[in-house]
Structure formats: C-alpha cells, structure tokens
N, CA and C of each residue as an Amber inpcrd file, in Angstrom:
protein
   567
  82.1890000 117.3560000 107.9100000  83.5890000 116.9720000 108.0730000
  83.8320000 116.5190000 109.4990000  84.6150000 115.5120000 109.6370000
  84.8990000 114.9800000 110.9610000  86.2070000 115.5030000 111.5450000
  86.9050000 116.3740000 110.8490000  88.1100000 116.9990000 111.3740000
  89.3620000 116.1390000 111.2620000  89.2560000 114.9460000 110.7160000
  90.4300000 114.0850000 110.5670000  91.0970000 114.4030000 109.2380000
  92.4080000 114.7150000 109.3220000  93.1630000 114.9840000 108.1090000
  93.7800000 113.6850000 107.6070000  93.8180000 113.5480000 106.2980000
  94.4910000 112.3860000 105.7360000  95.8570000 112.8150000 105.2280000
  96.8440000 111.9760000 105.4730000  98.1860000 112.2700000 104.9940000
  98.2880000 111.9430000 103.5250000  99.0920000 112.7620000 102.8300000
  99.3670000 112.4790000 101.4310000 100.2740000 111.2610000 101.3480000
  99.9770000 110.3710000 100.4450000 100.8000000 109.1900000 100.2280000
 102.0440000 109.6140000  99.4510000 103.2200000 109.3150000 100.0160000
 104.4720000 109.7060000  99.3760000 104.9540000 108.6290000  98.4120000
 105.5120000 109.0600000  97.3040000 106.2150000 108.1340000  96.4220000
 107.3890000 107.5840000  97.2130000 107.6470000 106.2920000  97.0870000
 108.7850000 105.6850000  97.7830000 109.7710000 105.1570000  96.7550000
 110.9960000 105.6160000  96.8730000 112.0860000 105.1530000  96.0290000
 112.8130000 104.0620000  96.8090000 112.6020000 102.8060000  96.4270000
 113.2580000 101.6720000  97.0910000 114.6420000 101.4980000  96.4760000
 115.6670000 101.4070000  97.3200000 117.0400000 101.2170000  96.8560000
 117.5870000  99.9640000  97.5320000 117.6870000  98.8790000  96.7620000
 118.2530000  97.6300000  97.2720000 119.7300000  97.6010000  96.9130000
 120.5770000  97.4980000  97.9340000 122.0190000  97.6250000  97.7800000
 122.7140000  96.2750000  97.8630000 123.7530000  96.1080000  97.0450000
 124.5710000  94.9080000  97.1280000 126.0180000  95.2540000  96.8230000
 126.9220000  94.6740000  97.6010000 128.3620000  94.7150000  97.3590000
 128.9000000  93.3750000  97.8210000 129.7900000  92.7390000  97.0580000
 130.2630000  91.4040000  97.4480000 130.9540000  91.3490000  98.8130000
 131.4630000  92.4670000  99.3100000 132.1550000  92.4920000 100.6060000
 131.3040000  93.0630000 101.7290000 130.0000000  93.2100000 101.5180000
 129.1550000  93.8830000 102.5150000 129.0950000  93.1450000 103.8460000
 129.2870000  91.8340000 103.8600000 129.2360000  91.0790000 105.1150000
 130.4680000  91.3230000 105.9730000 131.6110000  91.5880000 105.3350000
 132.8530000  91.7410000 106.0900000 133.3020000  93.1930000 106.2630000
 132.6510000  94.1310000 105.6040000 133.0080000  95.5480000 105.7090000
 131.7440000  96.3720000 105.9740000 131.8380000  97.3900000 106.8200000
 130.6610000  98.2170000 107.1570000 130.3760000  99.2870000 106.1060000
 130.1470000  98.8740000 104.8680000 129.9650000  99.8120000 103.7640000
 128.6880000 100.6290000 103.8830000 127.6520000 100.0290000 104.4730000
 126.3280000 100.6600000 104.4780000 125.8950000 101.1300000 105.8700000
 126.7970000 101.1030000 106.8500000 126.3620000 101.4060000 108.2260000
 125.9570000 102.8630000 108.4340000 126.3040000 103.7640000 107.5330000
 125.9010000 105.1680000 107.6590000 124.5370000 105.4490000 107.0240000
 123.9830000 104.4640000 106.3350000 122.6830000 104.6400000 105.6810000
 121.5480000 104.2940000 106.6390000 120.4070000 104.9550000 106.4860000
 119.2480000 104.6140000 107.3250000 118.5560000 103.3540000 106.7850000
 119.2120000 102.2040000 106.9780000 118.6960000 100.9500000 106.4290000
 117.3500000 100.5880000 107.0340000 116.4490000 100.1140000 106.1840000
 115.1330000  99.5900000 106.5660000 114.1970000 100.6180000 107.2000000
 114.5430000 101.8870000 107.1340000 113.6990000 102.9620000 107.6620000
 113.5020000 104.0180000 106.5790000 112.2650000 104.2680000 106.1660000
 112.0430000 105.2930000 105.1410000 112.5580000 106.6550000 105.6160000
 113.2170000 107.3450000 104.7130000 113.7420000 108.6820000 104.9830000
 113.0230000 109.6430000 104.0420000 112.3230000 110.6320000 104.5990000
 111.5510000 111.5780000 103.7890000 112.4500000 112.6970000 103.2830000
 112.3240000 112.9840000 101.9900000 113.1140000 114.0290000 101.3400000
 112.1810000 115.0370000 100.6960000 112.5900000 116.2980000 100.6640000
 111.8700000 117.3100000  99.9030000 112.1440000 117.0750000  98.4250000
 111.1130000 117.1710000  97.6030000 111.2470000 116.8600000  96.1770000
 112.2470000 117.7700000  95.4710000 112.4310000 118.9900000  95.9600000
 113.3700000 119.8860000  95.2770000 114.8290000 119.6110000  95.6340000
 115.0710000 118.7910000  96.6710000 116.4370000 118.4780000  97.0900000
 116.9200000 117.1850000  96.4400000 118.1190000 117.2130000  95.8390000
 118.6330000 115.9840000  95.2360000 119.0970000 114.9930000  96.3100000
 118.9430000 113.7300000  96.0060000 119.4720000 112.6550000  96.8430000
 120.8770000 112.4020000  96.3110000 121.8860000 112.7350000  97.1040000
 123.2780000 112.5230000  96.6760000 123.8710000 111.3770000  97.4740000
 124.5500000 110.4780000  96.7600000 125.1780000 109.3170000  97.3640000
 126.6590000 109.3420000  97.0210000 127.5030000 109.1790000  98.0290000
 128.9560000 109.1770000  97.8370000 129.6240000 108.9680000  99.1730000
 130.9240000 109.2220000  99.2430000 131.6240000 108.9910000 100.5110000
 131.8130000 110.2690000 101.3400000 131.5030000 111.4330000 100.7720000
 131.6870000 112.7050000 101.4650000 130.4080000 113.1000000 102.2010000
 130.4480000 113.0210000 103.5250000 129.2910000 113.3480000 104.3500000
 128.9000000 114.8170000 104.2940000 129.8060000 115.7000000 103.8870000
 129.4940000 117.1270000 103.7720000 128.6890000 117.4150000 102.5050000
 129.0260000 116.7250000 101.4090000 128.4080000 117.0120000 100.1120000
 127.2570000 116.0760000  99.7690000 127.1550000 114.9500000 100.4800000
 126.1590000 113.9370000 100.1180000 125.1160000 113.7530000 101.2050000
 123.9090000 113.4700000 100.7840000 122.8130000 113.1900000 101.7010000
 123.0400000 111.8540000 102.3930000 123.5640000 110.8740000 101.6400000
 123.7860000 109.5260000 102.1470000 125.2150000 109.1010000 101.8260000
 125.8550000 108.4220000 102.7840000 127.2800000 108.1090000 102.6900000
 127.5190000 106.6080000 102.5840000 128.4080000 106.2470000 101.6570000
 128.9330000 104.8870000 101.5610000 130.3510000 104.9180000 102.1190000
 130.6430000 104.0470000 103.0530000 131.9440000 104.0310000 103.7250000
 132.9320000 103.1730000 102.9470000 133.4310000 103.7430000 101.8480000
 134.3110000 102.9900000 100.9630000 135.1800000 103.9870000 100.2080000
 136.5050000 103.8330000 100.3110000 137.4120000 104.7570000  99.6200000
 137.3800000 104.5810000  98.1090000 136.7860000 103.4980000  97.6180000
 136.6590000 103.3000000  96.1670000 135.4500000 104.0260000  95.5900000
 134.6390000 104.6000000  96.4540000 133.4790000 105.3780000  96.0210000
 133.9140000 106.8320000  95.9230000 133.4520000 107.5230000  94.9070000
 133.7910000 108.9380000  94.7470000 133.1820000 109.7740000  95.8660000
 133.7640000 110.9440000  96.0710000 133.2130000 111.8500000  97.0850000
 131.7300000 112.0890000  96.8110000 131.4160000 112.3830000  95.5570000
 130.0290000 112.5060000  95.0930000 129.8900000 111.4920000  93.9590000
 129.2260000 110.3820000  94.2320000 129.1190000 109.3090000  93.2400000
 127.9570000 109.5370000  92.2700000 126.7710000 109.7940000  92.8320000
 125.6010000 109.9590000  91.9750000 124.5840000 110.8530000  92.6560000
 123.6820000 111.3710000  91.8490000 122.6160000 112.2250000  92.3400000
 121.3110000 111.7870000  91.6920000 120.2640000 111.6950000  92.5110000
 118.9330000 111.3870000  91.9970000 118.0380000 112.5760000  92.3230000
 117.3740000 113.0950000  91.3020000 116.5480000 114.2790000  91.4660000
 115.1170000 113.9770000  91.0440000 114.1860000 114.3860000  91.8840000
 112.7670000 114.2540000  91.5460000 112.3780000 115.3950000  90.6080000
 111.4330000 115.1300000  89.7460000 110.8520000 116.1700000  88.8940000
 109.4520000 115.7230000  88.5030000 108.7110000 116.6410000  87.9340000
 107.3500000 116.3380000  87.5170000 107.2220000 116.5640000  86.0180000
 106.7460000 115.5500000  85.3260000 106.5070000 115.6800000  83.8880000
 105.2610000 116.5330000  83.6790000 105.2460000 117.2970000  82.6050000
 104.0870000 118.1270000  82.2880000 102.8440000 117.2580000  82.1680000
 101.7960000 117.6570000  82.8570000 100.5330000 116.9420000  82.8070000
 100.4470000 115.7250000  83.7120000 101.5290000 115.3850000  84.4000000
 101.5290000 114.2110000  85.2790000 101.2660000 114.6330000  86.7180000
 100.6450000 113.7650000  87.4730000 100.3950000 114.0430000  88.8870000
 101.3910000 113.3100000  89.7790000 102.2730000 112.4990000  89.1900000
 103.2460000 111.7150000  89.9600000 104.6550000 112.2570000  89.7710000
 105.4940000 112.0320000  90.7650000 106.9010000 112.3920000  90.6450000
 107.6140000 111.3880000  89.7580000 108.5690000 111.8780000  88.9920000
 109.4940000 111.0450000  88.2240000 110.8890000 111.3810000  88.7310000
 111.8870000 110.6030000  88.3200000 113.2460000 110.8020000  88.8130000
 114.2390000 110.6620000  87.6750000 115.3240000 111.4580000  87.7590000
 116.4530000 111.2280000  86.8750000 117.6860000 111.0610000  87.7320000
 118.6830000 110.3840000  87.1650000 119.9360000 110.1120000  87.8700000
 121.0610000 110.7720000  87.0980000 122.0520000 111.2640000  87.8350000
 123.1950000 111.9180000  87.2180000 124.4700000 111.3410000  87.8230000
 125.4470000 111.0410000  86.9660000 126.7450000 110.5610000  87.4310000
 127.5570000 111.7680000  87.8950000 127.9120000 111.7890000  89.1660000
 128.6760000 112.9000000  89.7290000 130.1670000 112.5720000  89.8500000
 130.5600000 111.3520000  89.5100000 131.9470000 110.9100000  89.6350000
 132.7460000 111.2840000  88.3880000 133.8460000 111.9910000  88.5940000
 134.7090000 112.3530000  87.4760000 135.5550000 111.1680000  87.0240000
 135.7560000 110.1840000  87.9080000 136.6500000 109.0660000  87.6080000
 135.9320000 107.7730000  87.2610000 134.7190000 107.5950000  87.7550000
 134.0510000 106.3070000  87.5880000 132.8480000 106.3780000  86.6760000
 132.5610000 105.2350000  86.0740000 131.3890000 105.1170000  85.2150000
 130.1990000 104.6710000  86.0510000 129.0320000 105.0290000  85.5970000
 127.7800000 104.6080000  86.2080000 126.9650000 103.9520000  85.1080000
 126.5770000 102.6970000  85.3300000 125.7720000 101.9890000  84.3470000
 124.3350000 101.9730000  84.8580000 123.4280000 102.5310000  84.0660000
 122.0070000 102.6240000  84.4060000 121.2600000 101.7550000  83.4140000
 120.6540000 100.6730000  83.9030000 120.0750000  99.6940000  82.9820000
 121.2310000  99.0630000  82.2340000 121.3320000  99.2860000  80.9590000
 122.4710000  98.8110000  80.1840000 123.2850000  99.9530000  79.6040000
 122.9430000 101.1930000  79.9580000 123.6040000 102.3670000  79.3790000
 124.6040000 102.9710000  80.3460000 125.7650000 103.3150000  79.8240000
 126.8200000 103.9170000  80.6290000 126.6690000 105.4350000  80.6520000
 126.7280000 105.9940000  81.8550000 126.7240000 107.4480000  82.0050000
 128.1140000 107.8930000  82.4480000 128.6430000 108.8670000  81.7830000
 129.9240000 109.4540000  82.1850000 129.6460000 110.6850000  83.0500000
 130.6970000 111.3270000  83.4820000 130.6070000 112.4750000  84.3860000
 129.5750000 113.5040000  83.9040000 128.6620000 113.8500000  84.7850000
 127.5900000 114.8310000  84.6250000 126.5010000 114.4340000  83.6270000
 126.6240000 113.2620000  83.0050000 125.5380000 112.7970000  82.1470000
 124.4010000 112.3050000  83.0300000 123.1870000 112.4190000  82.5160000
 122.0450000 111.9910000  83.3050000 121.0520000 111.2240000  82.4440000
 120.1940000 110.4660000  83.1330000 119.1840000 109.6640000  82.4510000
 117.9570000 109.5740000  83.3370000 116.8220000 109.4170000  82.6990000
 115.5840000 109.2250000  83.4490000 115.5790000 107.8190000  84.0290000
 115.1260000 107.6970000  85.2760000 115.0220000 106.3870000  85.9060000
 113.7150000 105.7200000  85.4890000 113.8190000 104.4760000  85.0560000
 112.6180000 103.6840000  84.7900000 111.9720000 103.3430000  86.1260000
 110.7740000 102.7690000  86.0770000 110.0910000 102.3680000  87.3120000
 110.8970000 101.3490000  88.1020000 111.7020000 100.5410000  87.4080000
 112.5860000  99.5680000  88.0460000 113.8610000  99.5070000  87.2120000
 115.0070000  99.7460000  87.8530000 116.2610000  99.8130000  87.0940000
 117.4280000  99.3280000  87.9580000 118.4090000  98.7230000  87.2950000
 119.6320000  98.2650000  87.9380000 120.7250000  99.2870000  87.6830000
 121.3790000  99.7470000  88.7650000 122.5190000 100.6610000  88.6630000
 123.7680000  99.9000000  89.0730000 124.8760000 100.1740000  88.3970000
 126.1500000  99.5630000  88.7660000 127.2610000 100.5970000  88.6990000
 128.1120000 100.5980000  89.7090000 129.3470000 101.3750000  89.7030000
 130.3280000 100.6370000  90.5830000 131.5740000 100.5740000  90.1460000
 132.5490000  99.7790000  90.8800000 132.0300000  98.3690000  91.0650000
 132.0340000  97.8840000  92.3000000 131.5200000  96.5500000  92.6040000
 130.1310000  96.6280000  93.2310000 129.5230000  97.7920000  93.1720000
 128.1860000  98.0100000  93.7410000 127.1070000  97.7410000  92.7090000
 126.0040000  97.1840000  93.1970000 124.7980000  97.0380000  92.4060000
 123.6490000  97.5850000  93.2410000 122.8390000  98.4340000  92.6290000
 121.6710000  98.9950000  93.2840000 120.4620000  98.7270000  92.4100000
 119.4770000  98.0880000  92.9550000 118.2150000  97.9030000  92.2570000
 117.2730000  98.9680000  92.8060000 116.8140000  99.8480000  91.9390000
 115.9390000 100.9410000  92.3560000 114.5810000 100.7460000  91.7070000
 113.5510000 100.7970000  92.5270000 112.1990000 100.7560000  91.9770000
 111.3200000 101.7140000  92.7530000 110.2470000 102.1830000  92.0910000
 109.3830000 103.2120000  92.6490000 108.0290000 102.6400000  93.0390000
 107.5630000 103.1050000  94.1550000 106.1950000 102.8470000  94.5980000
 105.5050000 104.2060000  94.5290000 104.5770000 104.3650000  93.5930000
 103.9890000 105.6730000  93.3100000 103.1520000 106.2010000  94.4670000
 103.2000000 107.5060000  94.6340000 102.4120000 108.1920000  95.6490000
 101.7420000 109.4110000  95.0510000 101.1020000 110.1910000  95.9110000
 100.3370000 111.3560000  95.4670000 101.0780000 112.6730000  95.6590000
 101.9650000 112.7250000  96.6450000 102.6270000 113.9770000  96.9860000
 103.5140000 114.4570000  95.8460000 103.4990000 115.7630000  95.6420000
 104.3730000 116.3510000  94.6340000 105.4500000 117.2060000  95.2830000
 105.4950000 117.2010000  96.6180000 106.4740000 118.0250000  97.3200000
 107.4830000 117.2090000  98.1230000 107.1760000 115.9350000  98.3900000
 108.0650000 115.0880000  99.1820000 108.0430000 113.6670000  98.6320000
 109.0990000 112.9220000  98.9590000 109.1340000 111.4960000  98.6440000
 109.9520000 110.7860000  99.7100000 109.7580000 109.4880000  99.8390000
 110.5370000 108.6670000 100.7590000 111.5910000 107.9110000  99.9810000
 112.7250000 107.6440000 100.6320000 113.7220000 106.7340000 100.0930000
 113.9240000 105.6480000 101.1440000 113.9390000 104.4010000 100.7110000
 114.0800000 103.2620000 101.6130000 115.2520000 102.4140000 101.1430000
 116.3450000 102.4280000 101.9370000 117.5320000 101.6330000 101.6400000
 117.4140000 100.2790000 102.3110000 117.7110000  99.2290000 101.5520000
 117.7660000  97.8800000 102.1030000 118.9060000  97.1440000 101.4260000
 119.5310000  96.2270000 102.1630000 120.5840000  95.4180000 101.5590000
 119.9790000  94.1240000 101.0430000 120.6290000  93.5280000 100.0640000
 120.2020000  92.2190000  99.5700000 121.4080000  91.2800000  99.5990000
 121.1380000  90.0110000  99.7920000 122.1970000  89.0150000  99.9550000
 122.7500000  88.4880000  98.6380000 122.0050000  88.6270000  97.5700000
 122.4780000  88.1980000  96.2550000 122.4660000  89.3920000  95.3200000
 123.3570000  89.4020000  94.3300000 123.3910000  90.5370000  93.4040000
 122.0650000  90.6780000  92.6620000 121.5170000  91.8840000  92.6110000
 120.2830000  92.1090000  91.8580000 120.4110000  91.6920000  90.3960000
 121.6100000  91.8360000  89.8170000 121.8070000  91.4400000  88.4180000
 121.5510000  89.9450000  88.2440000 121.9450000  89.1590000  89.2260000
 121.7280000  87.7100000  89.1740000 120.2320000  87.3990000  89.2400000
 119.5370000  88.0840000  90.1350000 118.0970000  87.8600000  90.2700000
 117.3310000  88.3040000  89.0270000 117.8540000  89.3410000  88.3470000
 117.1850000  89.8600000  87.1510000 117.6400000  89.1480000  85.8790000
 118.6480000  88.2780000  86.0000000 119.1570000  87.5750000  84.8310000
 120.0070000  88.4370000  83.9290000 120.6350000  89.4790000  84.4980000
 121.4880000  90.3810000  83.7300000 122.9160000  89.8570000  83.7910000
 123.5670000  89.7700000  82.6440000 124.9450000  89.2980000  82.5800000
 125.8830000  90.4610000  82.9000000 126.6310000  90.3230000  83.9900000
 127.5790000  91.3460000  84.4080000 128.9760000  90.7800000  84.2290000
 129.8900000  91.5130000  83.5470000 131.2510000  91.0160000  83.3730000
 131.8990000  90.7150000  84.7210000 132.6110000  89.6320000  84.7830000
 133.2660000  89.2180000  86.0180000 134.4700000  90.1090000  86.2830000
 134.5240000  90.6570000  87.4550000 135.6720000  91.4590000  87.8870000
 136.1540000  90.8860000  89.1990000 137.4300000  90.6010000  89.2740000
 137.9750000  90.0380000  90.4960000 138.9150000  91.0420000  91.1330000
 138.7950000  91.2530000  92.4610000 139.7180000  92.1640000  93.1150000
 141.0950000  91.5200000  93.2220000 142.1200000  92.3100000  93.0230000
 143.4960000  91.8500000  93.1120000 144.2250000  92.7670000  94.0900000
 145.0140000  92.1920000  94.9950000 145.7780000  93.0000000  95.9280000
 146.9640000  93.6010000  95.1820000 147.1320000  94.9120000  95.2920000
 148.2740000  95.5680000  94.6530000 149.2910000  95.9230000  95.7170000
 150.4720000  96.3400000  95.3000000 151.5900000  96.5170000  96.2220000
 151.3240000  97.5100000  97.3440000 150.4350000  98.4590000  97.1420000
 150.1820000  99.4530000  98.1790000 149.3090000  98.9040000  99.3020000
 148.8040000  97.6740000  99.1350000 147.9610000  97.0870000 100.1690000
 146.4880000  97.3930000  99.9620000 146.1530000  98.0950000  98.9040000
 144.7580000  98.4010000  98.6170000 144.2650000  97.4940000  97.5020000
 142.9580000  97.3310000  97.4300000 142.3600000  96.4790000  96.4020000
 142.0820000  97.2770000  95.1490000 142.2470000  96.6290000  94.0100000
 141.9280000  97.2450000  92.7190000 141.3210000  96.1580000  91.8510000
 140.3470000  96.4770000  91.0530000 139.6880000  95.4890000  90.2050000
 140.4160000  95.3340000  88.8760000 140.4750000  94.0820000  88.4140000
 141.0690000  93.7750000  87.1300000 140.1010000  92.9250000  86.3420000
 140.0860000  93.1250000  85.0330000 139.2470000  92.3350000  84.1470000
 140.1020000  91.9740000  82.9370000 140.1790000  90.7070000  82.6210000
 141.0210000  90.2300000  81.5200000 142.4680000  90.6960000  81.6850000
 142.9440000  90.7350000  82.9240000 144.3280000  91.1160000  83.1910000
 144.5980000  92.6010000  83.1640000 143.6200000  93.4050000  82.8160000
 143.7960000  94.8580000  82.7460000 143.0210000  95.5330000  83.8660000
 143.5520000  96.6220000  84.4380000 142.7790000  97.3310000  85.4660000
 141.5260000  97.9420000  84.8550000 140.4270000  97.8560000  85.5790000
 139.1970000  98.4810000  85.1150000 139.1240000  99.8820000  85.6800000
 138.3690000 100.7250000  85.0230000 138.2030000 102.0850000  85.5300000
 136.8840000 102.2080000  86.2830000 136.2710000 101.0650000  86.6450000
 135.0040000 101.0980000  87.3620000 135.1470000 101.7190000  88.7480000
 136.2240000 101.4530000  89.4420000 136.3940000 102.0160000  90.7750000
 137.1190000 103.3410000  90.6710000 136.5000000 104.4250000  91.1090000
 137.1240000 105.7320000  90.9720000 138.3170000 105.8750000  91.8950000
 139.3340000 106.5160000  91.3960000 140.4800000 106.8740000  92.2040000
 140.5440000 108.3860000  92.2030000 140.3630000 108.9750000  93.3440000
 140.3840000 110.4250000  93.4420000 141.8300000 110.8960000  93.4650000
 142.0450000 112.1800000  93.2510000 143.3980000 112.7010000  93.1630000
 144.1880000 112.5200000  94.4560000 143.4920000 112.3880000  95.6130000
 144.2080000 112.2000000  96.8710000 144.3680000 110.7240000  97.2280000
 144.0110000 109.8350000  96.3180000 144.1010000 108.3950000  96.5690000
 144.9560000 107.7640000  95.4990000 146.2490000 107.7950000  95.6870000
 147.1430000 107.2510000  94.6910000 147.3790000 105.7780000  94.9320000
 147.1840000 104.9750000  93.9080000 147.4560000 103.5440000  94.0120000
 148.4830000 103.1990000  92.9500000 149.5730000 102.6090000  93.3800000
 150.6060000 102.2040000  92.4510000 150.3560000 100.7760000  92.0390000
 150.3850000 100.5280000  90.7430000 150.1610000  99.1650000  90.2440000
 151.4420000  98.6370000  89.6810000
C-alpha cells in the first residue's frame, strides 16, 4: 500500500433552475449556485423561502415557507442512492414529471425529471456515485425553460397585476392555485 486514500465518489443531484423573472429579481441569490454542496444522506434537502426551516432558500413571497423536500434513500440490494420528493406546501401544487403531488404526497425521482411549481421549473438529474452516506447537490440557472428544451407542453400562465400591487397568475381568466398564498400573505383580487 502506498498510503494514498481515495475519496468516495458522491452522487450528484443536479438542479437546473428557471423562473421567467430571474434576470430582473434576485430569486436565486441565496443558493450556492455553480458550487457543489455536500449533504449527509440522512438529512432532507428542503427548498422554500424560510431560512430557518429550509436548507436552501428561494427569495420569493410566492414560494411557500417549505415548498419541497428531497430525501435520499437506498433501495434494498442497491449500492446507489435513490431520491424521493415530497410536496411540503399546503397551498401549492408540485408537478413531478407529469404527475401532480398535493400536500405531503411524495414520489420517487427518476434519473432525470422536470419539477414545476408556481412559475418555477427545475430540471433535476442524477450523476451516480458510490457513497451511501453523502451526496452533492449542484444548483445552476438556465436561460430557457427546461420544459421547452424537453419538448414538454406547459399551460401558459400570465402574471396579472392585482389591486394590492402584488402579482398573481391567471389562466383562462381564472386565478390559478399554482402560486401558494400563505395565511400571512393576503392578496385581494
């Protein structure tokens, strides 16, 4: 033996983020963009606007305090980490692939999957590693919606200014429930 230790290769969860207003609003400035962040496999990756309850913060009042959680787990007989996602928002829907998850519902993440909530799109894909105790997460922004690049048809939602001065999404003239409104965020329409 030559005394050189080799590091375990970590699974990397790539998260490509898109929001139509990302150029004009600092939605992602609290995230460690373009730098892998190592997480313990037993700790959930929580994304939302509450810095106390979430591992990673989105600076947007339309995002729930706790929007979603991604948890690593190991399938029986497998040597690689797998992941499931859970919708933590009581007010907003989370679309994983083409399936809608409501509050506390969860689904296994495919190797590559499109997530949507509100006006956000996240393309998540995994780069497999050997470690069963840690994984990396790598946040990056993209300039075009991942749904467009993947050829996924996403219903058009246009933001409309409401009387309170805040933005709310409407589809076919009706307000959508895609953007969560928490009990302390009252918007009059």
